[in-house]
N, C-alpha and C positions, 0 to 999 in steps of 0.2 A: 808893556808889549802885549800887542791883543793879537790872538789868532784867529784865522778866518774858520769857517765851518766847517771846511775841507781839511784844516790842518789838525783843528780838533779831532775829528773822525778818524784821520789818520794816526794821532799820536794815542787816541784809546785804542785803536786796532793793533798799534806795535804793542803798548800794555799790555792788551789781553794775549797777543802772541807769547810776550815774554814771560807770563804768569803761567801759561799753560806748558812753554818749554820746562819753566822750573820744577813744574809738579811732575811731568813726565822725567826729567833728569833726577830729580829725587826720589823718585819708584824705582828707577832702573838701578838706581846708586843702591838702594836698601836690597833690590831682588839680588845685584851680584853680590854683596857684601854676606847676603844671607847663604847663598849659595856655596860661596868660598870659605868662608868660616863657621856656619853654622848659625842656630838662633842664639846667640852669645851676646856679650858685653860688644864687639865690634858692629854686629849688624843695626843693635839696637842704637848704638851711639850716631850711624848713617841714618837711621829712622828719626830718632827725634832732633837731629840737627838738620836735618831735611826739613821735618814740619816746620820748625822753628823759621827757617830760612822760607818756606812758602808764606807761614802766615806774615813773618816779617813783611816781605814783597806787598801781600793783599793789603797792610794796614798803610804801607808807603802809600799806594797807588791810591787808595781810598782818601786819606788826608792831604795826600799832597793835591789830588783833584778839588779836594774843599779849600785849601791854602790858595789855589791859584784861581777859581772859579766861583767861590760863594760870596756873597755881599761882602762889601769890605768890612761894615761892621762886627762880622762874625769870624773874619779871616786870624785875627790874632786869638781868638779861642781855639781855632785847630791850628794855628801854628805852636800852642803850647800845647795842646795835644799830642802834638808831631813830638815834641822835645820829651813828653812824658812816656811817650812809646818806646823811645830809647832808652829810656831806664828801665822800664819793665823789662826790654829785650836782655838788659844788661843783667837783671836779677834772676830772669829764667834762663840764662846760659849759665849763669853761676847755680842756681840751684839744680840744674841738669847735672852739672859734672859732678856736685857735691852730694848730691841726694840718690842719684841714680845709677844703677850699675852699669854704667857705658864706658867705654874705651874712649877715650877724648881725640885719639888720632881718627875714629870712625865720626864721632861727632863734628870734627872739622870738618870731614870730607863731606858729610850731610849738609851742613850749614856752610858751605862753600858752593853748592849749585848754582847760585846766582852767576855767579863768572861763566861757566860754560853757557849757561840760558843766554845771557848777554851776547856773547859770540854767536851762538847758534843762531838766534833771532836777526840780529845785524846782518850775519850774511845770506841769510833768506831774504832779508830784506833788499840788498845790494841786488840782489841776480833777480828780482821782481823785474818787469817790463817798467818803463818809466809810464807816467800817467798822462795822458796828452795833455798841453797849456791849455788854460781856458780863457786866456787872450787871442790877439792877432799873433800870429807866427811871424816872426821877422825873414824878409826874404834871403833866399839862398844865396851865395855870392857866384856869380857867373863862372864856371869852369874855363872860359877862353874861347876861342873860334867864333865863326862869323855871329853877327846878333841879328 
């Protein structure tokens, strides 16, 4: 499946908007947790979980782009890196919960910022006006009456 340059540009724009929304939600979540519970394990959990979520999304976007658009001879290498990224993420989650003074519920809240970011980005995208068609437009059916 190949995408047109317009579709690639639209996909890149969407992913940038998703990443920005994810960072904003993670920062807001951290600020709210800090205001609600002070600078304790809950706020630190939201901060660490949010940071891992933001970094994971950035890595997925970069590696996913490489898997899709890199020359065919290097795609397998990037696909292997993508799988390795998942293993590293698992180790970082385990290490964060095992060795840092974080509240697991706060960590989960911070790590879950991608879901509301997806929702917000999709809603914003659906409310944008449609781009004009680049090809010929179909004729509108006649609504009746004399011609």
